[in-house]
Jmol script that loads the backbone (N, CA, C; Angstrom):
load data "model"
ATOM      1  N   MET A   1     -18.618  83.611  30.189  1.00  0.00           N
ATOM      2  CA  MET A   1     -19.048  84.396  29.621  1.00  0.00           C
ATOM      3  C   MET A   1     -19.120  83.926  28.032  1.00  0.00           C
ATOM      4  N   ALA A   2     -20.414  83.678  28.186  1.00  0.00           N
ATOM      5  CA  ALA A   2     -20.982  83.069  26.066  1.00  0.00           C
ATOM      6  C   ALA A   2     -21.118  84.437  25.256  1.00  0.00           C
ATOM      7  N   ASN A   3     -20.576  84.991  24.586  1.00  0.00           N
ATOM      8  CA  ASN A   3     -20.546  85.043  22.966  1.00  0.00           C
ATOM      9  C   ASN A   3     -22.239  85.610  22.282  1.00  0.00           C
ATOM     10  N   PHE A   4     -22.830  84.675  22.949  1.00  0.00           N
ATOM     11  CA  PHE A   4     -23.533  84.553  21.989  1.00  0.00           C
ATOM     12  C   PHE A   4     -25.314  84.007  22.896  1.00  0.00           C
ATOM     13  N   VAL A   5     -26.453  85.028  22.785  1.00  0.00           N
ATOM     14  CA  VAL A   5     -27.549  84.843  23.785  1.00  0.00           C
ATOM     15  C   VAL A   5     -29.047  85.094  22.747  1.00  0.00           C
ATOM     16  N   LEU A   6     -29.163  84.037  22.873  1.00  0.00           N
ATOM     17  CA  LEU A   6     -30.617  84.181  22.240  1.00  0.00           C
ATOM     18  C   LEU A   6     -31.880  84.066  23.137  1.00  0.00           C
ATOM     19  N   ASN A   7     -32.729  85.021  22.754  1.00  0.00           N
ATOM     20  CA  ASN A   7     -34.216  85.210  23.698  1.00  0.00           C
ATOM     21  C   ASN A   7     -35.020  84.136  23.118  1.00  0.00           C
ATOM     22  N   ALA A   8     -35.842  83.606  24.030  1.00  0.00           N
ATOM     23  CA  ALA A   8     -36.572  82.185  23.622  1.00  0.00           C
ATOM     24  C   ALA A   8     -38.151  82.569  24.731  1.00  0.00           C
ATOM     25  N   VAL A   9     -38.898  81.343  24.029  1.00  0.00           N
ATOM     26  CA  VAL A   9     -39.939  81.756  24.821  1.00  0.00           C
ATOM     27  C   VAL A   9     -40.447  80.012  25.169  1.00  0.00           C
ATOM     28  N   ALA A  10     -40.900  79.577  26.314  1.00  0.00           N
ATOM     29  CA  ALA A  10     -41.286  78.652  26.528  1.00  0.00           C
ATOM     30  C   ALA A  10     -42.815  78.257  25.568  1.00  0.00           C
ATOM     31  N   ARG A  11     -42.485  76.635  25.879  1.00  0.00           N
ATOM     32  CA  ARG A  11     -43.987  76.728  25.122  1.00  0.00           C
ATOM     33  C   ARG A  11     -44.458  75.434  25.566  1.00  0.00           C
ATOM     34  N   ASP A  12     -45.867  75.833  25.882  1.00  0.00           N
ATOM     35  CA  ASP A  12     -46.392  73.856  27.013  1.00  0.00           C
ATOM     36  C   ASP A  12     -46.928  73.076  25.778  1.00  0.00           C
ATOM     37  N   GLU A  13     -47.120  72.072  26.387  1.00  0.00           N
ATOM     38  CA  GLU A  13     -47.363  70.650  25.335  1.00  0.00           C
ATOM     39  C   GLU A  13     -48.690  71.214  24.151  1.00  0.00           C
ATOM     40  N   SER A  14     -49.285  72.099  24.489  1.00  0.00           N
ATOM     41  CA  SER A  14     -50.504  72.773  23.765  1.00  0.00           C
ATOM     42  C   SER A  14     -50.626  73.495  21.826  1.00  0.00           C
ATOM     43  N   VAL A  15     -49.430  73.522  22.757  1.00  0.00           N
ATOM     44  CA  VAL A  15     -48.461  74.627  20.636  1.00  0.00           C
ATOM     45  C   VAL A  15     -47.059  73.716  20.238  1.00  0.00           C
ATOM     46  N   GLN A  16     -47.224  72.196  20.639  1.00  0.00           N
ATOM     47  CA  GLN A  16     -46.276  71.664  20.012  1.00  0.00           C
ATOM     48  C   GLN A  16     -46.393  70.396  19.056  1.00  0.00           C
ATOM     49  N   GLY A  17     -46.671  70.192  18.266  1.00  0.00           N
ATOM     50  CA  GLY A  17     -46.674  68.770  16.718  1.00  0.00           C
ATOM     51  C   GLY A  17     -46.219  69.932  16.046  1.00  0.00           C
ATOM     52  N   LYS A  18     -46.869  69.037  14.736  1.00  0.00           N
ATOM     53  CA  LYS A  18     -46.352  69.464  13.616  1.00  0.00           C
ATOM     54  C   LYS A  18     -47.633  70.770  12.772  1.00  0.00           C
ATOM     55  N   GLY A  19     -48.521  70.566  13.527  1.00  0.00           N
ATOM     56  CA  GLY A  19     -49.347  71.951  13.111  1.00  0.00           C
ATOM     57  C   GLY A  19     -48.828  73.234  14.131  1.00  0.00           C
ATOM     58  N   SER A  20     -48.888  72.620  15.296  1.00  0.00           N
ATOM     59  CA  SER A  20     -48.282  74.040  15.156  1.00  0.00           C
ATOM     60  C   SER A  20     -46.574  75.026  15.197  1.00  0.00           C
ATOM     61  N   SER A  21     -45.848  73.868  14.574  1.00  0.00           N
ATOM     62  CA  SER A  21     -44.438  74.290  14.490  1.00  0.00           C
ATOM     63  C   SER A  21     -44.288  75.105  12.705  1.00  0.00           C
ATOM     64  N   ARG A  22     -45.743  74.198  12.458  1.00  0.00           N
ATOM     65  CA  ARG A  22     -45.866  75.178  10.891  1.00  0.00           C
ATOM     66  C   ARG A  22     -46.414  76.795  11.431  1.00  0.00           C
ATOM     67  N   ARG A  23     -47.052  76.507  12.331  1.00  0.00           N
ATOM     68  CA  ARG A  23     -47.870  77.706  12.261  1.00  0.00           C
ATOM     69  C   ARG A  23     -46.614  78.717  13.248  1.00  0.00           C
ATOM     70  N   LEU A  24     -45.882  78.436  13.689  1.00  0.00           N
ATOM     71  CA  LEU A  24     -44.201  79.107  14.459  1.00  0.00           C
ATOM     72  C   LEU A  24     -44.199  79.661  13.225  1.00  0.00           C
ATOM     73  N   ARG A  25     -43.124  78.888  12.351  1.00  0.00           N
ATOM     74  CA  ARG A  25     -42.590  79.643  11.596  1.00  0.00           C
ATOM     75  C   ARG A  25     -43.392  80.155  10.315  1.00  0.00           C
ATOM     76  N   LEU A  26     -44.719  80.595  10.266  1.00  0.00           N
ATOM     77  CA  LEU A  26     -45.136  81.505   9.253  1.00  0.00           C
ATOM     78  C   LEU A  26     -44.600  82.629  10.585  1.00  0.00           C
ATOM     79  N   GLN A  27     -44.486  83.664  11.471  1.00  0.00           N
ATOM     80  CA  GLN A  27     -44.553  83.526  11.879  1.00  0.00           C
ATOM     81  C   GLN A  27     -43.257  84.446  11.692  1.00  0.00           C
ATOM     82  N   ALA A  28     -42.160  83.684  11.439  1.00  0.00           N
ATOM     83  CA  ALA A  28     -40.886  83.770  11.496  1.00  0.00           C
ATOM     84  C   ALA A  28     -40.201  83.417  12.649  1.00  0.00           C
ATOM     85  N   LYS A  29     -40.882  82.336  13.224  1.00  0.00           N
ATOM     86  CA  LYS A  29     -40.380  81.985  14.865  1.00  0.00           C
ATOM     87  C   LYS A  29     -39.423  80.656  14.406  1.00  0.00           C
ATOM     88  N   VAL A  30     -38.820  80.237  15.383  1.00  0.00           N
ATOM     89  CA  VAL A  30     -38.358  78.326  15.123  1.00  0.00           C
ATOM     90  C   VAL A  30     -37.774  77.497  16.238  1.00  0.00           C
ATOM     91  N   PRO A  31     -39.142  76.538  15.871  1.00  0.00           N
ATOM     92  CA  PRO A  31     -38.887  76.028  16.937  1.00  0.00           C
ATOM     93  C   PRO A  31     -37.766  75.130  17.899  1.00  0.00           C
ATOM     94  N   ALA A  32     -37.676  75.420  18.977  1.00  0.00           N
ATOM     95  CA  ALA A  32     -36.018  74.164  19.755  1.00  0.00           C
ATOM     96  C   ALA A  32     -35.899  73.580  20.555  1.00  0.00           C
ATOM     97  N   ILE A  33     -35.882  72.955  21.063  1.00  0.00           N
ATOM     98  CA  ILE A  33     -35.469  71.727  22.364  1.00  0.00           C
ATOM     99  C   ILE A  33     -34.430  72.129  22.545  1.00  0.00           C
ATOM    100  N   ILE A  34     -34.436  71.592  24.618  1.00  0.00           N
ATOM    101  CA  ILE A  34     -33.421  72.403  24.961  1.00  0.00           C
ATOM    102  C   ILE A  34     -33.736  70.472  26.239  1.00  0.00           C
ATOM    103  N   TYR A  35     -32.419  70.247  26.393  1.00  0.00           N
ATOM    104  CA  TYR A  35     -32.292  68.631  27.144  1.00  0.00           C
ATOM    105  C   TYR A  35     -30.884  68.010  27.176  1.00  0.00           C
ATOM    106  N   GLY A  36     -30.829  67.588  28.507  1.00  0.00           N
ATOM    107  CA  GLY A  36     -29.170  67.028  28.868  1.00  0.00           C
ATOM    108  C   GLY A  36     -29.547  67.438  29.928  1.00  0.00           C
ATOM    109  N   GLY A  37     -28.276  66.791  30.245  1.00  0.00           N
ATOM    110  CA  GLY A  37     -28.272  66.782  31.887  1.00  0.00           C
ATOM    111  C   GLY A  37     -29.407  66.392  33.037  1.00  0.00           C
ATOM    112  N   GLU A  38     -29.400  66.970  34.556  1.00  0.00           N
ATOM    113  CA  GLU A  38     -30.603  66.245  35.185  1.00  0.00           C
ATOM    114  C   GLU A  38     -31.238  67.129  35.002  1.00  0.00           C
ATOM    115  N   ALA A  39     -32.263  68.482  34.291  1.00  0.00           N
ATOM    116  CA  ALA A  39     -33.064  68.700  33.835  1.00  0.00           C
ATOM    117  C   ALA A  39     -33.995  68.465  33.135  1.00  0.00           C
ATOM    118  N   ALA A  40     -35.188  68.521  33.580  1.00  0.00           N
ATOM    119  CA  ALA A  40     -36.201  68.036  32.006  1.00  0.00           C
ATOM    120  C   ALA A  40     -36.127  68.689  30.953  1.00  0.00           C
ATOM    121  N   PRO A  41     -36.325  67.870  29.527  1.00  0.00           N
ATOM    122  CA  PRO A  41     -36.705  68.640  28.644  1.00  0.00           C
ATOM    123  C   PRO A  41     -37.796  69.938  28.120  1.00  0.00           C
ATOM    124  N   VAL A  42     -36.993  71.034  28.131  1.00  0.00           N
ATOM    125  CA  VAL A  42     -37.842  72.400  27.491  1.00  0.00           C
ATOM    126  C   VAL A  42     -37.882  72.717  26.308  1.00  0.00           C
ATOM    127  N   THR A  43     -39.231  73.143  25.779  1.00  0.00           N
ATOM    128  CA  THR A  43     -39.291  73.378  24.531  1.00  0.00           C
ATOM    129  C   THR A  43     -39.934  74.286  24.180  1.00  0.00           C
ATOM    130  N   VAL A  44     -38.729  75.092  23.344  1.00  0.00           N
ATOM    131  CA  VAL A  44     -38.909  77.247  23.718  1.00  0.00           C
ATOM    132  C   VAL A  44     -39.585  77.107  21.744  1.00  0.00           C
ATOM    133  N   THR A  45     -39.178  79.080  21.604  1.00  0.00           N
ATOM    134  CA  THR A  45     -39.389  79.295  20.340  1.00  0.00           C
ATOM    135  C   THR A  45     -38.669  80.042  20.748  1.00  0.00           C
ATOM    136  N   LEU A  46     -37.629  80.440  19.469  1.00  0.00           N
ATOM    137  CA  LEU A  46     -37.365  81.435  18.462  1.00  0.00           C
ATOM    138  C   LEU A  46     -37.108  81.843  17.976  1.00  0.00           C
ATOM    139  N   GLU A  47     -36.825  83.380  17.692  1.00  0.00           N
ATOM    140  CA  GLU A  47     -36.670  84.719  16.958  1.00  0.00           C
ATOM    141  C   GLU A  47     -36.218  83.797  15.317  1.00  0.00           C
ATOM    142  N   LEU A  48     -36.443  83.874  14.286  1.00  0.00           N
ATOM    143  CA  LEU A  48     -36.137  83.860  13.041  1.00  0.00           C
ATOM    144  C   LEU A  48     -35.043  84.837  12.928  1.00  0.00           C
ATOM    145  N   ARG A  49     -35.223  85.800  13.272  1.00  0.00           N
ATOM    146  CA  ARG A  49     -33.879  87.090  12.694  1.00  0.00           C
ATOM    147  C   ARG A  49     -32.499  86.643  13.840  1.00  0.00           C
ATOM    148  N   GLU A  50     -33.304  86.152  14.814  1.00  0.00           N
ATOM    149  CA  GLU A  50     -31.942  86.123  16.102  1.00  0.00           C
ATOM    150  C   GLU A  50     -30.932  85.014  15.492  1.00  0.00           C
ATOM    151  N   LEU A  51     -31.718  84.094  15.744  1.00  0.00           N
ATOM    152  CA  LEU A  51     -31.076  82.721  15.722  1.00  0.00           C
ATOM    153  C   LEU A  51     -30.225  82.139  13.798  1.00  0.00           C
ATOM    154  N   VAL A  52     -30.884  83.067  12.499  1.00  0.00           N
ATOM    155  CA  VAL A  52     -29.960  83.449  11.279  1.00  0.00           C
ATOM    156  C   VAL A  52     -28.923  84.335  11.841  1.00  0.00           C
ATOM    157  N   LYS A  53     -28.829  85.589  12.089  1.00  0.00           N
ATOM    158  CA  LYS A  53     -27.928  86.399  12.741  1.00  0.00           C
ATOM    159  C   LYS A  53     -26.483  85.505  13.279  1.00  0.00           C
ATOM    160  N   ALA A  54     -26.746  84.609  14.817  1.00  0.00           N
ATOM    161  CA  ALA A  54     -25.940  83.598  15.211  1.00  0.00           C
ATOM    162  C   ALA A  54     -25.156  83.030  14.406  1.00  0.00           C
ATOM    163  N   LEU A  55     -25.843  82.615  13.390  1.00  0.00           N
ATOM    164  CA  LEU A  55     -25.514  81.514  12.835  1.00  0.00           C
ATOM    165  C   LEU A  55     -24.933  82.208  11.259  1.00  0.00           C
ATOM    166  N   GLU A  56     -24.561  83.328  10.968  1.00  0.00           N
ATOM    167  CA  GLU A  56     -23.361  83.663  10.412  1.00  0.00           C
ATOM    168  C   GLU A  56     -22.586  83.552  11.064  1.00  0.00           C
ATOM    169  N   ASN A  57     -22.299  83.585  12.409  1.00  0.00           N
ATOM    170  CA  ASN A  57     -20.947  83.413  12.388  1.00  0.00           C
ATOM    171  C   ASN A  57     -20.553  81.730  13.071  1.00  0.00           C
ATOM    172  N   ASN A  58     -19.364  81.668  12.735  1.00  0.00           N
ATOM    173  CA  ASN A  58     -19.618  79.939  12.594  1.00  0.00           C
ATOM    174  C   ASN A  58     -18.696  79.487  14.068  1.00  0.00           C
ATOM    175  N   ASP A  59     -18.418  80.046  14.894  1.00  0.00           N
ATOM    176  CA  ASP A  59     -17.930  79.935  16.370  1.00  0.00           C
ATOM    177  C   ASP A  59     -19.312  79.518  16.958  1.00  0.00           C
ATOM    178  N   PHE A  60     -20.588  80.088  16.470  1.00  0.00           N
ATOM    179  CA  PHE A  60     -21.835  79.888  16.996  1.00  0.00           C
ATOM    180  C   PHE A  60     -21.869  78.661  17.077  1.00  0.00           C
ATOM    181  N   PHE A  61     -21.399  77.067  16.493  1.00  0.00           N
ATOM    182  CA  PHE A  61     -21.604  75.857  16.103  1.00  0.00           C
ATOM    183  C   PHE A  61     -20.351  75.039  17.181  1.00  0.00           C
ATOM    184  N   ALA A  62     -19.165  75.989  17.968  1.00  0.00           N
ATOM    185  CA  ALA A  62     -17.916  75.434  18.686  1.00  0.00           C
ATOM    186  C   ALA A  62     -18.478  75.993  20.543  1.00  0.00           C
ATOM    187  N   GLU A  63     -18.623  77.045  20.263  1.00  0.00           N
ATOM    188  CA  GLU A  63     -19.005  77.728  22.005  1.00  0.00           C
ATOM    189  C   GLU A  63     -20.428  77.729  22.431  1.00  0.00           C
ATOM    190  N   VAL A  64     -20.572  77.892  23.861  1.00  0.00           N
ATOM    191  CA  VAL A  64     -21.432  78.142  24.450  1.00  0.00           C
ATOM    192  C   VAL A  64     -22.344  79.118  24.142  1.00  0.00           C
ATOM    193  N   VAL A  65     -24.059  78.552  24.185  1.00  0.00           N
ATOM    194  CA  VAL A  65     -24.716  79.345  24.029  1.00  0.00           C
ATOM    195  C   VAL A  65     -25.208  79.840  24.878  1.00  0.00           C
ATOM    196  N   GLU A  66     -25.932  80.981  24.978  1.00  0.00           N
ATOM    197  CA  GLU A  66     -27.117  81.289  26.839  1.00  0.00           C
ATOM    198  C   GLU A  66     -28.203  81.422  25.860  1.00  0.00           C
ATOM    199  N   ILE A  67     -29.285  80.291  26.603  1.00  0.00           N
ATOM    200  CA  ILE A  67     -30.763  80.814  26.064  1.00  0.00           C
ATOM    201  C   ILE A  67     -30.957  81.491  27.284  1.00  0.00           C
ATOM    202  N   LYS A  68     -32.196  83.277  27.128  1.00  0.00           N
ATOM    203  CA  LYS A  68     -33.064  83.433  28.210  1.00  0.00           C
ATOM    204  C   LYS A  68     -34.002  82.944  27.937  1.00  0.00           C
ATOM    205  N   ILE A  69     -34.846  82.122  29.157  1.00  0.00           N
ATOM    206  CA  ILE A  69     -36.425  81.701  28.774  1.00  0.00           C
ATOM    207  C   ILE A  69     -36.840  82.535  29.801  1.00  0.00           C
ATOM    208  N   GLY A  70     -37.482  83.557  29.840  1.00  0.00           N
ATOM    209  CA  GLY A  70     -38.225  84.697  31.026  1.00  0.00           C
ATOM    210  C   GLY A  70     -37.192  84.610  32.165  1.00  0.00           C
ATOM    211  N   ASP A  71     -37.011  84.503  32.666  1.00  0.00           N
ATOM    212  CA  ASP A  71     -35.815  85.307  34.157  1.00  0.00           C
ATOM    213  C   ASP A  71     -34.973  83.995  33.987  1.00  0.00           C
ATOM    214  N   LYS A  72     -34.918  82.298  33.701  1.00  0.00           N
ATOM    215  CA  LYS A  72     -33.689  82.009  33.324  1.00  0.00           C
ATOM    216  C   LYS A  72     -32.983  81.666  32.500  1.00  0.00           C
ATOM    217  N   VAL A  73     -31.485  81.093  32.505  1.00  0.00           N
ATOM    218  CA  VAL A  73     -30.589  81.646  30.951  1.00  0.00           C
ATOM    219  C   VAL A  73     -30.031  80.114  31.559  1.00  0.00           C
ATOM    220  N   GLU A  74     -29.777  79.260  30.378  1.00  0.00           N
ATOM    221  CA  GLU A  74     -30.001  78.132  30.374  1.00  0.00           C
ATOM    222  C   GLU A  74     -28.497  78.512  29.296  1.00  0.00           C
ATOM    223  N   SER A  75     -27.082  77.484  29.659  1.00  0.00           N
ATOM    224  CA  SER A  75     -26.275  77.574  29.275  1.00  0.00           C
ATOM    225  C   SER A  75     -26.311  76.049  28.322  1.00  0.00           C
ATOM    226  N   VAL A  76     -26.249  76.308  27.167  1.00  0.00           N
ATOM    227  CA  VAL A  76     -26.296  74.937  26.126  1.00  0.00           C
ATOM    228  C   VAL A  76     -25.093  75.538  24.885  1.00  0.00           C
ATOM    229  N   LYS A  77     -24.728  73.737  24.135  1.00  0.00           N
ATOM    230  CA  LYS A  77     -23.692  73.918  22.851  1.00  0.00           C
ATOM    231  C   LYS A  77     -25.054  74.066  21.817  1.00  0.00           C
ATOM    232  N   ILE A  78     -25.483  73.724  20.659  1.00  0.00           N
ATOM    233  CA  ILE A  78     -25.347  73.631  18.953  1.00  0.00           C
ATOM    234  C   ILE A  78     -25.731  71.696  19.058  1.00  0.00           C
ATOM    235  N   GLN A  79     -26.870  71.150  19.370  1.00  0.00           N
ATOM    236  CA  GLN A  79     -26.499  70.010  18.834  1.00  0.00           C
ATOM    237  C   GLN A  79     -27.424  69.406  17.992  1.00  0.00           C
ATOM    238  N   ALA A  80     -27.995  69.816  16.946  1.00  0.00           N
ATOM    239  CA  ALA A  80     -28.284  69.687  15.630  1.00  0.00           C
ATOM    240  C   ALA A  80     -29.411  71.228  15.065  1.00  0.00           C
ATOM    241  N   LEU A  81     -29.466  70.994  13.805  1.00  0.00           N
ATOM    242  CA  LEU A  81     -29.950  72.471  13.460  1.00  0.00           C
ATOM    243  C   LEU A  81     -30.857  72.057  11.762  1.00  0.00           C
ATOM    244  N   GLN A  82     -32.026  71.772  11.304  1.00  0.00           N
ATOM    245  CA  GLN A  82     -32.339  71.584  10.574  1.00  0.00           C
ATOM    246  C   GLN A  82     -33.246  72.325   9.580  1.00  0.00           C
ATOM    247  N   ARG A  83     -32.818  72.550   8.255  1.00  0.00           N
ATOM    248  CA  ARG A  83     -32.934  74.022   7.798  1.00  0.00           C
ATOM    249  C   ARG A  83     -33.512  73.230   6.625  1.00  0.00           C
ATOM    250  N   HIS A  84     -34.712  73.943   6.068  1.00  0.00           N
ATOM    251  CA  HIS A  84     -35.886  74.525   5.075  1.00  0.00           C
ATOM    252  C   HIS A  84     -34.252  73.193   3.109  1.00  0.00           C
ATOM    253  N   PRO A  85     -35.171  72.890   2.500  1.00  0.00           N
ATOM    254  CA  PRO A  85     -34.281  71.582   1.758  1.00  0.00           C
ATOM    255  C   PRO A  85     -33.730  73.640   0.619  1.00  0.00           C
ATOM    256  N   ALA A  86     -34.723  74.358   0.215  1.00  0.00           N
ATOM    257  CA  ALA A  86     -34.735  75.105  -0.780  1.00  0.00           C
ATOM    258  C   ALA A  86     -34.476  75.998  -0.659  1.00  0.00           C
ATOM    259  N   LYS A  87     -35.267  76.915   0.771  1.00  0.00           N
ATOM    260  CA  LYS A  87     -34.537  78.156   0.902  1.00  0.00           C
ATOM    261  C   LYS A  87     -33.448  78.092   2.012  1.00  0.00           C
ATOM    262  N   ASN A  88     -33.045  77.061   2.532  1.00  0.00           N
ATOM    263  CA  ASN A  88     -32.000  77.009   3.532  1.00  0.00           C
ATOM    264  C   ASN A  88     -32.512  77.819   5.157  1.00  0.00           C
ATOM    265  N   THR A  89     -33.292  78.077   5.753  1.00  0.00           N
ATOM    266  CA  THR A  89     -33.747  78.617   6.887  1.00  0.00           C
ATOM    267  C   THR A  89     -33.751  78.276   7.578  1.00  0.00           C
ATOM    268  N   PRO A  90     -33.301  78.282   9.091  1.00  0.00           N
ATOM    269  CA  PRO A  90     -34.010  77.150   9.781  1.00  0.00           C
ATOM    270  C   PRO A  90     -35.313  76.478   9.975  1.00  0.00           C
ATOM    271  N   MET A  91     -35.004  75.338  10.162  1.00  0.00           N
ATOM    272  CA  MET A  91     -36.763  75.300  10.424  1.00  0.00           C
ATOM    273  C   MET A  91     -37.186  74.569  12.147  1.00  0.00           C
ATOM    274  N   HIS A  92     -35.397  74.388  13.198  1.00  0.00           N
ATOM    275  CA  HIS A  92     -36.031  73.683  13.977  1.00  0.00           C
ATOM    276  C   HIS A  92     -34.439  73.369  14.840  1.00  0.00           C
ATOM    277  N   ALA A  93     -33.644  73.395  16.130  1.00  0.00           N
ATOM    278  CA  ALA A  93     -32.544  73.498  16.593  1.00  0.00           C
ATOM    279  C   ALA A  93     -32.681  72.504  17.777  1.00  0.00           C
ATOM    280  N   ASP A  94     -31.661  71.992  18.142  1.00  0.00           N
ATOM    281  CA  ASP A  94     -31.740  71.609  19.255  1.00  0.00           C
ATOM    282  C   ASP A  94     -30.777  71.387  19.868  1.00  0.00           C
ATOM    283  N   PHE A  95     -31.182  71.825  21.428  1.00  0.00           N
ATOM    284  CA  PHE A  95     -29.578  72.560  21.802  1.00  0.00           C
ATOM    285  C   PHE A  95     -29.351  71.230  23.316  1.00  0.00           C
ATOM    286  N   LYS A  96     -28.082  71.324  23.350  1.00  0.00           N
ATOM    287  CA  LYS A  96     -27.913  70.085  24.758  1.00  0.00           C
ATOM    288  C   LYS A  96     -27.134  70.959  25.975  1.00  0.00           C
ATOM    289  N   ARG A  97     -27.660  71.500  27.167  1.00  0.00           N
ATOM    290  CA  ARG A  97     -26.937  71.911  28.176  1.00  0.00           C
ATOM    291  C   ARG A  97     -25.218  71.381  28.234  1.00  0.00           C
ATOM    292  N   ALA A  98     -25.157  72.532  28.822  1.00  0.00           N
ATOM    293  CA  ALA A  98     -23.501  72.246  29.002  1.00  0.00           C
ATOM    294  C   ALA A  98     -23.223  71.879  30.013  1.00  0.00           C
TER     295      ALA A  98
END
end "model"
wireframe off; spacefill off
backbone 0.3
color backbone group
């Protein structure tokens, strides 16, 4: 059982790209992607507040994290995290299936 559980919303192809990601960040959301394994990559949106709270704990980077997308749960590990250069807030996250 993972200690960290994040709630996410799946994004369709019409809400992807630079402009859409900027609009999401203005709404205090973080674009992310889940990839790896046999399944196809899934683009999701995370709440900034939830992600920042999880990032405060160093174990977040070493342990398996559960991401709930509707009624589906993905077990993942964080692969990469992009932060704003001046504000240090998360801008994008990559998760790899465990």
